[in-house]
C-alpha positions as CSV (number, residue, x, y, z in Angstrom):
1,X,33.4,-203.4,125.1
2,X,31.0,-201.1,123.1
3,X,33.4,-198.1,122.9
4,X,36.3,-200.7,121.5
5,X,33.7,-201.7,118.9
6,X,32.3,-198.3,118.1
7,X,35.9,-196.7,117.7
8,X,36.7,-199.9,115.4
9,X,34.1,-199.4,113.3
10,X,34.5,-195.3,113.2
11,X,38.2,-196.3,112.3
12,X,37.4,-198.9,109.6
13,X,35.1,-196.1,108.1
14,X,37.1,-193.4,107.6
15,X,39.9,-196.3,106.2
16,X,37.2,-197.2,103.4
17,X,36.7,-193.3,102.6
18,X,40.2,-192.9,102.1
19,X,40.3,-195.7,100.3
20,X,37.7,-195.2,98.1
21,X,38.9,-191.1,97.6
22,X,42.6,-192.5,96.4
23,X,40.8,-195.0,93.9
24,X,38.8,-192.1,92.4
25,X,41.2,-189.4,92.1
26,X,42.3,-190.4,88.8
27,X,38.6,-190.3,87.5
28,X,38.2,-187.1,89.9
29,X,38.1,-184.3,86.5
30,X,35.8,-186.6,84.4
31,X,33.3,-186.8,87.6
32,X,33.6,-183.2,87.7
33,X,32.7,-182.6,84.2
34,X,30.2,-185.0,84.4
35,X,27.9,-182.6,86.9
36,X,29.5,-179.5,86.0
37,X,30.2,-179.4,82.2
38,X,32.5,-176.6,80.9
39,X,29.7,-174.4,79.5
40,X,32.0,-171.7,78.1
41,X,33.7,-174.2,75.6
42,X,30.7,-175.8,74.8
43,X,28.8,-172.2,73.8
44,X,32.1,-171.4,71.9
45,X,32.6,-174.6,69.7
46,X,28.3,-174.7,69.2
47,X,28.4,-170.8,68.4
48,X,30.8,-171.5,65.4
49,X,28.9,-174.4,64.3
50,X,25.4,-172.4,64.2
51,X,27.1,-169.7,62.1
52,X,28.3,-172.0,59.4
53,X,24.6,-173.3,59.3
54,X,23.4,-169.9,59.5
55,X,25.6,-168.7,56.7
56,X,25.3,-172.2,54.2
57,X,21.4,-172.2,54.6
58,X,20.5,-168.7,54.0
59,X,16.6,-168.2,54.4
60,X,14.3,-169.7,56.8
61,X,10.4,-169.9,55.6
62,X,8.4,-169.4,58.2
63,X,4.4,-168.8,56.6
64,X,2.9,-168.5,53.3
65,X,0.4,-165.5,52.1
66,X,-2.6,-166.8,49.9
67,X,-5.4,-163.9,48.9
68,X,-7.5,-163.7,46.3
69,X,-8.9,-159.9,45.1
70,X,-9.9,-157.6,42.5
71,X,-8.1,-154.7,41.0
72,X,-10.1,-152.2,38.6
73,X,-8.6,-149.5,36.7
74,X,-10.3,-146.8,34.5
75,X,-8.9,-144.5,31.8
76,X,-10.1,-141.3,32.0
77,X,-10.0,-138.4,29.7
78,X,-11.0,-134.5,29.6
79,X,-14.8,-134.2,28.7
80,X,-16.0,-137.5,28.2
81,X,-14.4,-139.0,31.2
82,X,-14.3,-142.7,31.4
83,X,-13.3,-144.2,28.4
84,X,-12.0,-147.3,29.3
85,X,-12.5,-149.7,32.2
86,X,-10.4,-153.2,33.3
87,X,-11.5,-155.3,36.2
88,X,-9.1,-158.5,37.2
89,X,-9.8,-160.7,39.9
90,X,-6.2,-161.9,41.3
91,X,-4.3,-164.6,43.2
92,X,-1.4,-163.1,45.4
93,X,0.6,-165.4,47.3
94,X,4.2,-164.9,49.0
95,X,6.8,-166.6,50.7
96,X,7.1,-165.0,54.4
97,X,10.5,-165.7,56.6
98,X,14.0,-164.0,57.1
99,X,17.2,-163.8,55.9
100,X,19.3,-166.2,58.2
101,X,22.7,-164.9,56.7
102,X,21.4,-161.4,58.8
103,X,21.2,-163.1,61.9
104,X,24.0,-161.8,64.3
105,X,25.2,-164.4,66.8
106,X,27.1,-163.1,70.2
107,X,27.6,-165.2,73.3
108,X,27.6,-164.6,76.9
109,X,28.5,-166.7,79.7
110,X,25.4,-168.9,79.8
111,X,23.8,-168.1,76.5
112,X,24.0,-168.1,72.7
113,X,22.2,-164.3,71.9
114,X,20.6,-164.7,68.4
115,X,20.2,-160.9,67.3
116,X,17.4,-161.4,64.6
117,X,16.3,-159.6,61.7
118,X,12.3,-158.9,60.9
119,X,10.4,-161.0,58.7
120,X,10.4,-160.0,55.3
121,X,8.8,-161.2,51.9
122,X,10.8,-163.8,50.8
123,X,9.6,-163.9,47.3
124,X,6.3,-163.4,46.1
125,X,4.1,-163.5,43.2
126,X,0.8,-162.6,41.5
127,X,-1.2,-164.2,38.8
128,X,-4.8,-162.9,36.8
129,X,-7.6,-165.2,37.2
130,X,-10.4,-163.4,35.6
131,X,-10.0,-160.5,32.9
132,X,-12.6,-158.0,31.9
133,X,-11.7,-155.1,29.5
134,X,-14.1,-152.3,28.5
135,X,-13.1,-149.8,26.1
136,X,-15.2,-147.3,24.1
137,X,-12.2,-146.8,21.5
138,X,-9.5,-148.5,20.7
139,X,-6.5,-148.3,22.7
140,X,-8.3,-146.5,25.3
141,X,-6.8,-148.6,28.1
142,X,-3.5,-146.9,29.0
143,X,-1.4,-149.5,31.0
144,X,-1.1,-153.0,30.2
145,X,-2.3,-156.0,32.2
146,X,0.9,-156.8,32.8
147,X,1.9,-153.2,34.9
148,X,-1.5,-153.4,36.5
149,X,-0.5,-156.7,37.9
150,X,3.1,-155.7,38.7
151,X,1.7,-152.3,40.6
152,X,-0.5,-154.7,42.5
153,X,1.9,-157.0,43.6
154,X,3.6,-154.3,45.0
155,X,0.5,-153.1,46.8
156,X,-0.4,-156.1,48.4
157,X,3.3,-156.6,49.8
158,X,3.7,-152.9,51.1
159,X,-0.1,-154.0,52.9
160,X,0.9,-157.1,54.5
161,X,3.8,-155.5,55.8
162,X,2.4,-153.2,57.4
163,X,-0.1,-154.9,59.0
164,X,1.1,-154.8,62.8
165,X,-0.8,-157.4,64.1
166,X,-0.2,-159.7,61.2
167,X,3.6,-159.1,61.5
168,X,3.5,-159.5,65.2
169,X,2.1,-162.9,64.7
170,X,4.6,-163.8,62.6
171,X,7.4,-162.5,64.5
172,X,6.5,-165.2,67.0
173,X,6.0,-167.8,64.9
174,X,9.7,-166.7,63.1
175,X,11.4,-167.3,66.7
176,X,9.7,-170.8,67.1
177,X,10.7,-171.4,63.8
178,X,14.1,-170.8,64.3
179,X,14.6,-172.2,67.5
180,X,13.2,-175.6,66.2
181,X,15.5,-175.5,63.7
182,X,18.9,-174.5,65.6
183,X,17.8,-177.4,67.8
184,X,17.6,-179.4,65.2
185,X,21.2,-178.7,64.1
186,X,22.9,-179.3,67.3
187,X,21.0,-182.3,68.1
188,X,24.1,-184.8,67.6
189,X,25.7,-183.0,69.9
190,X,23.7,-184.2,72.9
191,X,22.1,-182.1,75.6
192,X,22.5,-178.5,75.7
193,X,23.4,-176.6,79.6
194,X,23.0,-173.2,78.3
195,X,20.3,-170.9,76.8
196,X,19.1,-169.4,74.0
197,X,18.0,-165.4,73.7
198,X,16.2,-164.1,70.7
199,X,16.4,-160.1,70.3
200,X,15.0,-157.7,67.7
201,X,17.3,-156.0,65.7
202,X,15.6,-153.0,64.8
203,X,13.9,-152.0,68.1
204,X,15.2,-149.4,70.5
205,X,13.7,-151.5,73.5
206,X,14.8,-154.7,74.1
207,X,12.3,-157.5,73.4
208,X,13.9,-160.6,74.0
209,X,12.7,-164.4,74.6
210,X,14.6,-166.6,76.6
211,X,13.9,-170.7,76.7
212,X,15.8,-173.4,78.6
213,X,17.5,-176.1,77.1
214,X,15.6,-178.2,74.8
215,X,16.5,-182.1,75.2
216,X,13.5,-183.7,73.5
217,X,14.6,-185.6,70.4
218,X,13.2,-183.7,67.1
219,X,12.3,-186.0,64.2
220,X,11.9,-183.5,61.8
221,X,12.3,-179.6,61.7
222,X,8.7,-178.0,60.3
223,X,9.9,-175.4,58.2
224,X,11.1,-174.8,54.8
225,X,14.5,-173.6,54.6
226,X,15.0,-172.5,51.3
């Protein structure tokens, strides 16, 4: 009797499994797609969306420079020596970031790869806070205030860009800001199932950083898009 009961239970179980399979068969594609999304299609579509966003956004501001300094310029004449001196207290400000149109997008099987340009001075300015001019003879100062400030602005810009420690920190901030920005752009399309990879364009050695899918809701982008 027990064997008969076990056989009947086994038969009923197999029959239920078959019925369940038959009922779920029309939904098999949807079920498989839910657990195994089409990553290739997702990457293809969203990479095109990002290309359009990058082209229209133009620039991403990452940080600002705001520094004060003192500029001194002398006018020297043979025999007489120094006949004029100008001292200028100035303020130098700059916006630093990347030109988004220089970002190159490529795709791989499980990721979107971004070839990133180096951060650059997007715009800068210099203003005189205090000017002190001393000249022993009329018109002894051979350069105008505007010329001196223009030359100092160029010097400040170059000095900022050659500071390796400072620029490396800005590079890291750039990657973080760029990632936040593209995640914000893609937020409306739901959870991602692929990775981002960021690679420097102008290095012979590959320096990259990979990020796992970012699923937290982003309320705002904490960087300025110019």
